[in-house]
All heavy atoms as TSV, in Angstrom:
chain	resi	resn	atom	element	x	y	z
A	1	MET	N	N	24.312	-17.853	19.170
A	1	MET	CA	C	22.969	-17.595	18.672
A	1	MET	C	C	22.861	-16.178	18.090
A	1	MET	O	O	22.300	-15.980	17.038
A	1	MET	CB	C	21.983	-17.806	19.819
A	1	MET	CG	C	20.562	-17.772	19.376
A	1	MET	SD	S	20.181	-19.247	18.432
A	1	MET	CE	C	18.451	-19.232	18.532
A	2	GLU	N	N	23.401	-15.218	18.798
A	2	GLU	CA	C	23.366	-13.829	18.330
A	2	GLU	C	C	24.118	-13.687	17.001
A	2	GLU	O	O	23.688	-12.967	16.115
A	2	GLU	CB	C	23.962	-12.888	19.382
A	2	GLU	CG	C	23.897	-11.426	19.010
A	2	GLU	CD	C	22.478	-10.886	18.955
A	2	GLU	OE1	O	21.618	-11.371	19.706
A	2	GLU	OE2	O	22.239	-9.967	18.153
A	3	ASP	N	N	25.261	-14.402	16.887
A	3	ASP	CA	C	26.037	-14.346	15.651
A	3	ASP	C	C	25.245	-14.890	14.477
A	3	ASP	O	O	25.319	-14.364	13.374
A	3	ASP	CB	C	27.346	-15.119	15.803
A	3	ASP	CG	C	28.343	-14.391	16.686
A	3	ASP	OD1	O	28.187	-13.175	16.878
A	3	ASP	OD2	O	29.278	-15.046	17.182
A	4	ASP	N	N	24.478	-15.967	14.715
A	4	ASP	CA	C	23.646	-16.536	13.657
A	4	ASP	C	C	22.598	-15.534	13.188
A	4	ASP	O	O	22.362	-15.381	11.996
A	4	ASP	CB	C	22.948	-17.811	14.130
A	4	ASP	CG	C	23.915	-18.975	14.309
A	4	ASP	OD1	O	25.035	-18.902	13.748
A	4	ASP	OD2	O	23.553	-19.935	15.003
A	5	ARG	N	N	21.975	-14.837	14.131
A	5	ARG	CA	C	20.971	-13.831	13.762
A	5	ARG	C	C	21.608	-12.671	13.013
A	5	ARG	O	O	21.034	-12.163	12.053
A	5	ARG	CB	C	20.242	-13.315	15.005
A	5	ARG	CG	C	19.167	-14.255	15.475
A	5	ARG	CD	C	18.367	-13.631	16.552
A	5	ARG	NE	N	18.699	-14.352	17.785
A	5	ARG	CZ	C	18.319	-14.019	18.976
A	5	ARG	NH1	N	17.595	-12.955	19.167
A	5	ARG	NH2	N	18.648	-14.726	20.026
A	6	SER	N	N	22.782	-12.266	13.468
A	6	SER	CA	C	23.477	-11.169	12.791
A	6	SER	C	C	23.858	-11.549	11.365
A	6	SER	O	O	23.700	-10.755	10.446
A	6	SER	CB	C	24.730	-10.775	13.569
A	6	SER	OG	O	24.387	-10.242	14.826
A	7	MET	N	N	24.341	-12.780	11.206
A	7	MET	CA	C	24.703	-13.239	9.862
A	7	MET	C	C	23.469	-13.322	8.970
A	7	MET	O	O	23.506	-12.924	7.813
A	7	MET	CB	C	25.405	-14.599	9.928
A	7	MET	CG	C	26.831	-14.514	10.426
A	7	MET	SD	S	27.868	-13.428	9.421
A	7	MET	CE	C	27.841	-14.300	7.866
A	8	PHE	N	N	22.371	-13.842	9.516
A	8	PHE	CA	C	21.137	-13.925	8.744
A	8	PHE	C	C	20.675	-12.531	8.335
A	8	PHE	O	O	20.251	-12.311	7.200
A	8	PHE	CB	C	20.051	-14.647	9.537
A	8	PHE	CG	C	18.752	-14.744	8.794
A	8	PHE	CD1	C	18.607	-15.625	7.728
A	8	PHE	CD2	C	17.681	-13.946	9.140
A	8	PHE	CE1	C	17.419	-15.713	7.021
A	8	PHE	CE2	C	16.478	-14.030	8.443
A	8	PHE	CZ	C	16.359	-14.910	7.390
A	9	GLN	N	N	20.774	-11.583	9.257
A	9	GLN	CA	C	20.350	-10.220	8.963
A	9	GLN	C	C	21.221	-9.612	7.865
A	9	GLN	O	O	20.708	-8.973	6.943
A	9	GLN	CB	C	20.414	-9.364	10.230
A	9	GLN	CG	C	19.797	-8.008	10.075
A	9	GLN	CD	C	19.663	-7.280	11.402
A	9	GLN	OE1	O	19.716	-7.876	12.465
A	9	GLN	NE2	N	19.495	-5.988	11.338
A	10	ILE	N	N	22.518	-9.841	7.928
A	10	ILE	CA	C	23.431	-9.318	6.899
A	10	ILE	C	C	23.107	-9.930	5.544
A	10	ILE	O	O	23.034	-9.232	4.533
A	10	ILE	CB	C	24.898	-9.577	7.302
A	10	ILE	CG1	C	25.269	-8.697	8.488
A	10	ILE	CG2	C	25.837	-9.337	6.119
A	10	ILE	CD1	C	26.574	-9.065	9.152
A	11	GLU	N	N	22.890	-11.247	5.523
A	11	GLU	CA	C	22.547	-11.922	4.274
A	11	GLU	C	C	21.210	-11.418	3.729
A	11	GLU	O	O	21.051	-11.252	2.516
A	11	GLU	CB	C	22.488	-13.438	4.492
A	11	GLU	CG	C	23.846	-14.048	4.742
A	11	GLU	CD	C	23.781	-15.501	5.162
A	11	GLU	OE1	O	22.676	-16.093	5.168
A	11	GLU	OE2	O	24.837	-16.058	5.483
A	12	LEU	N	N	20.266	-11.171	4.606
A	12	LEU	CA	C	18.963	-10.663	4.193
A	12	LEU	C	C	19.094	-9.263	3.603
A	12	LEU	O	O	18.495	-8.958	2.565
A	12	LEU	CB	C	17.997	-10.669	5.381
A	12	LEU	CG	C	16.552	-10.305	5.113
A	12	LEU	CD1	C	15.934	-11.188	4.033
A	12	LEU	CD2	C	15.748	-10.413	6.404
A	13	ILE	N	N	19.891	-8.428	4.220
A	13	ILE	CA	C	20.114	-7.070	3.699
A	13	ILE	C	C	20.756	-7.135	2.316
A	13	ILE	O	O	20.366	-6.392	1.402
A	13	ILE	CB	C	20.971	-6.240	4.681
A	13	ILE	CG1	C	20.162	-5.929	5.945
A	13	ILE	CG2	C	21.471	-4.955	4.023
A	13	ILE	CD1	C	20.979	-5.358	7.084
A	14	GLU	N	N	21.719	-8.025	2.142
A	14	GLU	CA	C	22.353	-8.179	0.828
A	14	GLU	C	C	21.340	-8.642	-0.210
A	14	GLU	O	O	21.328	-8.149	-1.344
A	14	GLU	CB	C	23.519	-9.163	0.919
A	14	GLU	CG	C	24.691	-8.603	1.689
A	14	GLU	CD	C	25.783	-9.623	1.956
A	14	GLU	OE1	O	25.602	-10.827	1.634
A	14	GLU	OE2	O	26.822	-9.223	2.496
A	15	LYS	N	N	20.484	-9.578	0.183
A	15	LYS	CA	C	19.451	-10.071	-0.736
A	15	LYS	C	C	18.473	-8.952	-1.092
A	15	LYS	O	O	18.034	-8.832	-2.236
A	15	LYS	CB	C	18.708	-11.240	-0.090
A	15	LYS	CG	C	17.817	-11.991	-1.027
A	15	LYS	CD	C	17.317	-13.274	-0.373
A	15	LYS	CE	C	16.564	-14.120	-1.358
A	15	LYS	NZ	N	16.142	-15.402	-0.772
A	16	ILE	N	N	18.157	-8.104	-0.126
A	16	ILE	CA	C	17.275	-6.954	-0.360
A	16	ILE	C	C	17.916	-6.006	-1.377
A	16	ILE	O	O	17.262	-5.553	-2.322
A	16	ILE	CB	C	16.952	-6.221	0.959
A	16	ILE	CG1	C	15.990	-7.071	1.798
A	16	ILE	CG2	C	16.390	-4.823	0.702
A	16	ILE	CD1	C	15.821	-6.589	3.230
A	17	GLU	N	N	19.194	-5.723	-1.202
A	17	GLU	CA	C	19.884	-4.808	-2.117
A	17	GLU	C	C	19.925	-5.355	-3.538
A	17	GLU	O	O	19.688	-4.617	-4.504
A	17	GLU	CB	C	21.295	-4.528	-1.599
A	17	GLU	CG	C	21.303	-3.697	-0.325
A	17	GLU	CD	C	22.686	-3.569	0.289
A	17	GLU	OE1	O	23.646	-4.179	-0.222
A	17	GLU	OE2	O	22.796	-2.858	1.301
A	18	VAL	N	N	20.209	-6.650	-3.676
A	18	VAL	CA	C	20.248	-7.277	-5.004
A	18	VAL	C	C	18.855	-7.267	-5.635
A	18	VAL	O	O	18.693	-6.930	-6.814
A	18	VAL	CB	C	20.812	-8.714	-4.910
A	18	VAL	CG1	C	20.591	-9.478	-6.206
A	18	VAL	CG2	C	22.281	-8.689	-4.542
A	19	THR	N	N	17.856	-7.622	-4.843
A	19	THR	CA	C	16.483	-7.654	-5.348
A	19	THR	C	C	16.027	-6.262	-5.771
A	19	THR	O	O	15.383	-6.097	-6.817
A	19	THR	CB	C	15.526	-8.242	-4.282
A	19	THR	OG1	O	15.970	-9.558	-3.945
A	19	THR	CG2	C	14.101	-8.300	-4.789
A	20	ARG	N	N	16.372	-5.260	-4.982
A	20	ARG	CA	C	15.997	-3.876	-5.325
A	20	ARG	C	C	16.636	-3.459	-6.648
A	20	ARG	O	O	15.968	-2.889	-7.519
A	20	ARG	CB	C	16.413	-2.921	-4.202
A	20	ARG	CG	C	16.016	-1.477	-4.485
A	20	ARG	CD	C	16.433	-0.550	-3.368
A	20	ARG	NE	N	15.587	-0.762	-2.210
A	20	ARG	CZ	C	16.033	-0.977	-0.964
A	20	ARG	NH1	N	17.325	-1.012	-0.721
A	20	ARG	NH2	N	15.193	-1.142	0.028
A	21	ALA	N	N	17.916	-3.760	-6.811
A	21	ALA	CA	C	18.614	-3.406	-8.057
A	21	ALA	C	C	17.998	-4.140	-9.249
A	21	ALA	O	O	17.798	-3.550	-10.320
A	21	ALA	CB	C	20.097	-3.739	-7.933
A	22	ASN	N	N	17.684	-5.429	-9.056
A	22	ASN	CA	C	17.054	-6.197	-10.129
A	22	ASN	C	C	15.676	-5.649	-10.474
A	22	ASN	O	O	15.306	-5.591	-11.649
A	22	ASN	CB	C	16.938	-7.672	-9.732
A	22	ASN	CG	C	18.276	-8.370	-9.701
A	22	ASN	OD1	O	19.243	-7.916	-10.273
A	22	ASN	ND2	N	18.322	-9.486	-8.993
A	23	MET	N	N	14.932	-5.242	-9.455
A	23	MET	CA	C	13.597	-4.685	-9.688
A	23	MET	C	C	13.683	-3.386	-10.494
A	23	MET	O	O	12.907	-3.174	-11.427
A	23	MET	CB	C	12.878	-4.431	-8.364
A	23	MET	CG	C	11.460	-3.919	-8.540
A	23	MET	SD	S	10.723	-3.344	-6.995
A	23	MET	CE	C	11.696	-1.881	-6.660
A	24	ILE	N	N	14.633	-2.553	-10.163
A	24	ILE	CA	C	14.800	-1.287	-10.884
A	24	ILE	C	C	15.176	-1.557	-12.339
A	24	ILE	O	O	14.610	-0.963	-13.263
A	24	ILE	CB	C	15.836	-0.384	-10.184
A	24	ILE	CG1	C	15.266	0.106	-8.850
A	24	ILE	CG2	C	16.238	0.795	-11.076
A	24	ILE	CD1	C	16.278	0.780	-7.942
A	25	SER	N	N	16.117	-2.478	-12.547
A	25	SER	CA	C	16.514	-2.833	-13.922
A	25	SER	C	C	15.335	-3.387	-14.701
A	25	SER	O	O	15.113	-3.008	-15.862
A	25	SER	CB	C	17.638	-3.870	-13.896
A	25	SER	OG	O	18.798	-3.317	-13.356
A	26	LEU	N	N	14.591	-4.265	-14.065
A	26	LEU	CA	C	13.421	-4.851	-14.710
A	26	LEU	C	C	12.387	-3.773	-15.033
A	26	LEU	O	O	11.801	-3.761	-16.115
A	26	LEU	CB	C	12.817	-5.917	-13.792
A	26	LEU	CG	C	11.751	-6.825	-14.360
A	26	LEU	CD1	C	12.276	-7.606	-15.561
A	26	LEU	CD2	C	11.277	-7.791	-13.282
A	27	GLY	N	N	12.197	-2.854	-14.104
A	27	GLY	CA	C	11.258	-1.767	-14.331
A	27	GLY	C	C	11.660	-0.883	-15.498
A	27	GLY	O	O	10.813	-0.455	-16.289
A	28	LEU	N	N	12.947	-0.637	-15.618
A	28	LEU	CA	C	13.438	0.179	-16.731
A	28	LEU	C	C	13.276	-0.552	-18.065
A	28	LEU	O	O	13.025	0.074	-19.092
A	28	LEU	CB	C	14.897	0.558	-16.506
A	28	LEU	CG	C	15.141	1.553	-15.368
A	28	LEU	CD1	C	16.636	1.684	-15.092
A	28	LEU	CD2	C	14.519	2.906	-15.678
A	29	GLU	N	N	13.432	-1.873	-18.044
A	29	GLU	CA	C	13.307	-2.660	-19.276
A	29	GLU	C	C	11.851	-2.887	-19.672
A	29	GLU	O	O	11.482	-2.748	-20.832
A	29	GLU	CB	C	13.983	-4.021	-19.098
A	29	GLU	CG	C	15.477	-3.962	-19.041
A	29	GLU	CD	C	16.104	-5.319	-18.756
A	29	GLU	OE1	O	15.458	-6.356	-19.018
A	29	GLU	OE2	O	17.242	-5.338	-18.270
A	30	GLU	N	N	11.032	-3.292	-18.698
A	30	GLU	CA	C	9.661	-3.723	-19.006
A	30	GLU	C	C	8.590	-2.707	-18.613
A	30	GLU	O	O	7.440	-2.868	-18.979
A	30	GLU	CB	C	9.357	-5.036	-18.279
A	30	GLU	CG	C	10.204	-6.192	-18.724
A	30	GLU	CD	C	9.782	-7.510	-18.104
A	30	GLU	OE1	O	8.700	-7.577	-17.468
A	30	GLU	OE2	O	10.535	-8.484	-18.248
A	31	GLY	N	N	8.980	-1.725	-17.845
A	31	GLY	CA	C	8.024	-0.763	-17.325
A	31	GLY	C	C	7.736	-1.064	-15.860
A	31	GLY	O	O	7.748	-2.212	-15.434
A	32	PHE	N	N	7.507	-0.014	-15.105
A	32	PHE	CA	C	7.339	-0.171	-13.666
A	32	PHE	C	C	5.986	-0.746	-13.271
A	32	PHE	O	O	5.766	-1.082	-12.117
A	32	PHE	CB	C	7.617	1.148	-12.946
A	32	PHE	CG	C	9.083	1.488	-12.945
A	32	PHE	CD1	C	9.610	2.364	-13.870
A	32	PHE	CD2	C	9.937	0.879	-12.047
A	32	PHE	CE1	C	10.965	2.652	-13.898
A	32	PHE	CE2	C	11.298	1.155	-12.051
A	32	PHE	CZ	C	11.812	2.042	-12.977
A	33	THR	N	N	5.096	-0.889	-14.229
A	33	THR	CA	C	3.804	-1.508	-13.926
A	33	THR	C	C	3.657	-2.883	-14.585
A	33	THR	O	O	2.568	-3.455	-14.560
A	33	THR	CB	C	2.639	-0.591	-14.363
A	33	THR	OG1	O	2.750	-0.332	-15.765
A	33	THR	CG2	C	2.647	0.718	-13.588
A	34	SER	N	N	4.751	-3.415	-15.132
A	34	SER	CA	C	4.673	-4.741	-15.747
A	34	SER	C	C	4.453	-5.796	-14.662
A	34	SER	O	O	4.806	-5.605	-13.495
A	34	SER	CB	C	5.952	-5.063	-16.529
A	34	SER	OG	O	7.003	-5.444	-15.657
A	35	GLU	N	N	3.887	-6.908	-15.061
A	35	GLU	CA	C	3.607	-7.991	-14.112
A	35	GLU	C	C	4.887	-8.481	-13.430
A	35	GLU	O	O	4.911	-8.712	-12.224
A	35	GLU	CB	C	2.910	-9.155	-14.834
A	35	GLU	CG	C	2.467	-10.255	-13.913
A	35	GLU	CD	C	1.397	-9.847	-12.915
A	35	GLU	OE1	O	0.582	-8.952	-13.219
A	35	GLU	OE2	O	1.374	-10.436	-11.816
A	36	ASN	N	N	5.957	-8.620	-14.199
A	36	ASN	CA	C	7.224	-9.087	-13.629
A	36	ASN	C	C	7.789	-8.114	-12.611
A	36	ASN	O	O	8.298	-8.519	-11.562
A	36	ASN	CB	C	8.251	-9.350	-14.734
A	36	ASN	CG	C	7.896	-10.550	-15.578
A	36	ASN	OD1	O	7.287	-11.505	-15.106
A	36	ASN	ND2	N	8.281	-10.515	-16.846
A	37	THR	N	N	7.723	-6.839	-12.918
A	37	THR	CA	C	8.215	-5.823	-11.984
A	37	THR	C	C	7.378	-5.824	-10.708
A	37	THR	O	O	7.929	-5.735	-9.600
A	37	THR	CB	C	8.192	-4.420	-12.628
A	37	THR	OG1	O	8.940	-4.457	-13.853
A	37	THR	CG2	C	8.791	-3.375	-11.709
A	38	LEU	N	N	6.074	-5.949	-10.853
A	38	LEU	CA	C	5.198	-5.972	-9.677
A	38	LEU	C	C	5.457	-7.203	-8.809
A	38	LEU	O	O	5.469	-7.105	-7.573
A	38	LEU	CB	C	3.733	-5.907	-10.096
A	38	LEU	CG	C	3.311	-4.599	-10.769
A	38	LEU	CD1	C	1.864	-4.688	-11.235
A	38	LEU	CD2	C	3.526	-3.412	-9.856
A	39	GLN	N	N	5.714	-8.341	-9.447
A	39	GLN	CA	C	6.047	-9.542	-8.681
A	39	GLN	C	C	7.362	-9.370	-7.930
A	39	GLN	O	O	7.486	-9.773	-6.776
A	39	GLN	CB	C	6.108	-10.760	-9.599
A	39	GLN	CG	C	4.750	-11.225	-10.065
A	39	GLN	CD	C	4.833	-12.389	-11.041
A	39	GLN	OE1	O	5.909	-12.813	-11.439
A	39	GLN	NE2	N	3.672	-12.900	-11.421
A	40	MET	N	N	8.334	-8.755	-8.582
A	40	MET	CA	C	9.619	-8.499	-7.940
A	40	MET	C	C	9.429	-7.524	-6.776
A	40	MET	O	O	10.036	-7.687	-5.712
A	40	MET	CB	C	10.603	-7.927	-8.957
A	40	MET	CG	C	11.994	-7.708	-8.436
A	40	MET	SD	S	13.005	-9.185	-8.333
A	40	MET	CE	C	13.224	-9.571	-10.044
A	41	SER	N	N	8.570	-6.547	-6.958
A	41	SER	CA	C	8.274	-5.589	-5.897
A	41	SER	C	C	7.631	-6.280	-4.694
A	41	SER	O	O	7.973	-5.993	-3.545
A	41	SER	CB	C	7.353	-4.494	-6.437
A	41	SER	OG	O	6.996	-3.610	-5.408
A	42	GLN	N	N	6.728	-7.195	-4.958
A	42	GLN	CA	C	6.084	-7.935	-3.866
A	42	GLN	C	C	7.089	-8.810	-3.131
A	42	GLN	O	O	7.046	-8.918	-1.900
A	42	GLN	CB	C	4.929	-8.777	-4.412
A	42	GLN	CG	C	3.763	-7.927	-4.868
A	42	GLN	CD	C	2.705	-8.727	-5.596
A	42	GLN	OE1	O	2.936	-9.855	-6.017
A	42	GLN	NE2	N	1.535	-8.131	-5.755
A	43	PHE	N	N	8.001	-9.422	-3.867
A	43	PHE	CA	C	9.049	-10.222	-3.241
A	43	PHE	C	C	9.936	-9.335	-2.369
A	43	PHE	O	O	10.291	-9.702	-1.242
A	43	PHE	CB	C	9.872	-10.946	-4.310
A	43	PHE	CG	C	10.980	-11.783	-3.751
A	43	PHE	CD1	C	10.696	-12.886	-2.957
A	43	PHE	CD2	C	12.297	-11.479	-4.029
A	43	PHE	CE1	C	11.718	-13.670	-2.439
A	43	PHE	CE2	C	13.322	-12.259	-3.521
A	43	PHE	CZ	C	13.041	-13.352	-2.728
A	44	LEU	N	N	10.273	-8.149	-2.876
A	44	LEU	CA	C	11.068	-7.199	-2.101
A	44	LEU	C	C	10.326	-6.802	-0.826
A	44	LEU	O	O	10.929	-6.726	0.249
A	44	LEU	CB	C	11.393	-5.966	-2.950
A	44	LEU	CG	C	12.200	-4.863	-2.276
A	44	LEU	CD1	C	13.540	-5.377	-1.787
A	44	LEU	CD2	C	12.391	-3.696	-3.246
A	45	ASP	N	N	9.039	-6.584	-0.927
A	45	ASP	CA	C	8.232	-6.275	0.264
A	45	ASP	C	C	8.319	-7.387	1.304
A	45	ASP	O	O	8.449	-7.119	2.501
A	45	ASP	CB	C	6.765	-6.054	-0.111
A	45	ASP	CG	C	6.523	-4.755	-0.851
A	45	ASP	OD1	O	7.402	-3.866	-0.805
A	45	ASP	OD2	O	5.446	-4.637	-1.464
A	46	GLU	N	N	8.272	-8.629	0.850
A	46	GLU	CA	C	8.368	-9.767	1.770
A	46	GLU	C	C	9.720	-9.775	2.481
A	46	GLU	O	O	9.787	-10.005	3.694
A	46	GLU	CB	C	8.176	-11.082	1.018
A	46	GLU	CG	C	6.767	-11.291	0.513
A	46	GLU	CD	C	6.640	-12.516	-0.379
A	46	GLU	OE1	O	7.567	-13.369	-0.397
A	46	GLU	OE2	O	5.609	-12.623	-1.067
A	47	LEU	N	N	10.781	-9.514	1.732
A	47	LEU	CA	C	12.111	-9.464	2.339
A	47	LEU	C	C	12.210	-8.335	3.358
A	47	LEU	O	O	12.765	-8.518	4.446
A	47	LEU	CB	C	13.187	-9.296	1.264
A	47	LEU	CG	C	13.354	-10.437	0.258
A	47	LEU	CD1	C	14.380	-10.053	-0.805
A	47	LEU	CD2	C	13.748	-11.726	0.962
A	48	LEU	N	N	11.679	-7.174	3.006
A	48	LEU	CA	C	11.706	-6.036	3.924
A	48	LEU	C	C	10.890	-6.311	5.182
A	48	LEU	O	O	11.295	-5.935	6.285
A	48	LEU	CB	C	11.194	-4.778	3.211
A	48	LEU	CG	C	12.115	-4.226	2.126
A	48	LEU	CD1	C	11.384	-3.187	1.289
A	48	LEU	CD2	C	13.381	-3.646	2.744
A	49	ASN	N	N	9.774	-6.997	5.023
A	49	ASN	CA	C	8.967	-7.371	6.187
A	49	ASN	C	C	9.725	-8.342	7.088
A	49	ASN	O	O	9.664	-8.224	8.317
A	49	ASN	CB	C	7.631	-7.975	5.753
A	49	ASN	CG	C	6.686	-6.937	5.196
A	49	ASN	OD1	O	6.782	-5.762	5.503
A	49	ASN	ND2	N	5.768	-7.380	4.352
A	50	GLN	N	N	10.445	-9.281	6.499
A	50	GLN	CA	C	11.260	-10.211	7.285
A	50	GLN	C	C	12.311	-9.455	8.086
A	50	GLN	O	O	12.521	-9.726	9.276
A	50	GLN	CB	C	11.959	-11.225	6.385
A	50	GLN	CG	C	11.065	-12.277	5.804
A	50	GLN	CD	C	11.838	-13.217	4.896
A	50	GLN	OE1	O	13.045	-13.403	5.032
A	50	GLN	NE2	N	11.139	-13.807	3.936
A	51	LEU	N	N	12.972	-8.517	7.440
A	51	LEU	CA	C	13.994	-7.724	8.111
A	51	LEU	C	C	13.383	-6.919	9.255
A	51	LEU	O	O	13.947	-6.849	10.353
A	51	LEU	CB	C	14.691	-6.792	7.118
A	51	LEU	CG	C	15.805	-5.917	7.683
A	51	LEU	CD1	C	16.932	-6.780	8.243
A	51	LEU	CD2	C	16.336	-4.980	6.604
A	52	HIS	N	N	12.238	-6.337	9.022
A	52	HIS	CA	C	11.553	-5.569	10.062
A	52	HIS	C	C	11.234	-6.458	11.261
A	52	HIS	O	O	11.446	-6.059	12.406
A	52	HIS	CB	C	10.280	-4.942	9.495
A	52	HIS	CG	C	9.484	-4.188	10.493
A	52	HIS	ND1	N	9.925	-2.990	11.022
A	52	HIS	CD2	C	8.307	-4.460	11.088
A	52	HIS	CE1	C	9.027	-2.569	11.902
A	52	HIS	NE2	N	8.035	-3.451	11.953
A	53	GLN	N	N	10.738	-7.657	11.005
A	53	GLN	CA	C	10.406	-8.581	12.094
A	53	GLN	C	C	11.646	-8.962	12.909
A	53	GLN	O	O	11.577	-9.033	14.134
A	53	GLN	CB	C	9.749	-9.856	11.536
A	53	GLN	CG	C	8.336	-9.632	11.034
A	53	GLN	CD	C	7.413	-9.122	12.129
A	53	GLN	OE1	O	7.419	-9.615	13.253
A	53	GLN	NE2	N	6.622	-8.115	11.802
A	54	ILE	N	N	12.767	-9.164	12.233
A	54	ILE	CA	C	14.010	-9.481	12.939
A	54	ILE	C	C	14.424	-8.323	13.828
A	54	ILE	O	O	14.821	-8.507	14.969
A	54	ILE	CB	C	15.126	-9.816	11.930
A	54	ILE	CG1	C	14.819	-11.149	11.248
A	54	ILE	CG2	C	16.485	-9.850	12.606
A	54	ILE	CD1	C	15.718	-11.437	10.069
A	55	ARG	N	N	14.332	-7.124	13.287
A	55	ARG	CA	C	14.786	-5.946	14.036
A	55	ARG	C	C	13.907	-5.612	15.226
A	55	ARG	O	O	14.416	-5.145	16.238
A	55	ARG	CB	C	14.904	-4.758	13.097
A	55	ARG	CG	C	16.080	-4.920	12.151
A	55	ARG	CD	C	16.291	-3.705	11.302
A	55	ARG	NE	N	17.558	-3.830	10.573
A	55	ARG	CZ	C	17.951	-3.030	9.622
A	55	ARG	NH1	N	17.180	-2.035	9.248
A	55	ARG	NH2	N	19.096	-3.205	9.029
A	56	ILE	N	N	12.610	-5.858	15.138
A	56	ILE	CA	C	11.758	-5.516	16.285
A	56	ILE	C	C	11.870	-6.572	17.392
A	56	ILE	O	O	11.507	-6.294	18.522
A	56	ILE	CB	C	10.279	-5.295	15.891
A	56	ILE	CG1	C	9.652	-6.542	15.303
A	56	ILE	CG2	C	10.134	-4.102	14.969
A	56	ILE	CD1	C	8.162	-6.406	15.065
A	57	ARG	N	N	12.385	-7.743	17.079
A	57	ARG	CA	C	12.585	-8.775	18.095
A	57	ARG	C	C	13.813	-8.519	18.951
A	57	ARG	O	O	13.953	-9.093	20.005
A	57	ARG	CB	C	12.698	-10.150	17.443
A	57	ARG	CG	C	11.390	-10.674	16.954
A	57	ARG	CD	C	11.536	-12.084	16.458
A	57	ARG	NE	N	10.546	-12.322	15.438
A	57	ARG	CZ	C	10.722	-13.071	14.372
A	57	ARG	NH1	N	11.872	-13.684	14.187
A	57	ARG	NH2	N	9.772	-13.241	13.499
A	58	HIS	N	N	14.725	-7.687	18.457
A	58	HIS	CA	C	15.960	-7.436	19.215
A	58	HIS	C	C	15.755	-6.363	20.222
A	58	HIS	O	O	15.446	-5.361	20.260
A	58	HIS	CB	C	17.106	-7.079	18.274
A	58	HIS	CG	C	17.632	-8.276	17.567
A	58	HIS	ND1	N	17.283	-8.598	16.287
A	58	HIS	CD2	C	18.450	-9.274	17.978
A	58	HIS	CE1	C	17.883	-9.707	15.911
A	58	HIS	NE2	N	18.603	-10.135	16.934
């Protein structure tokens, strides 16, 4: 069970890193206040909140 949580956490961190990089690229292309960039930012917030919830449960 612990291994499953650890793997999920690692995968989530990787997804966060990819999403962050994509958000920055999108922001540079479209502007940091574009609708697409803001949506990507909100998605990143959701991922970060998930990670926070996992970490406070341990």
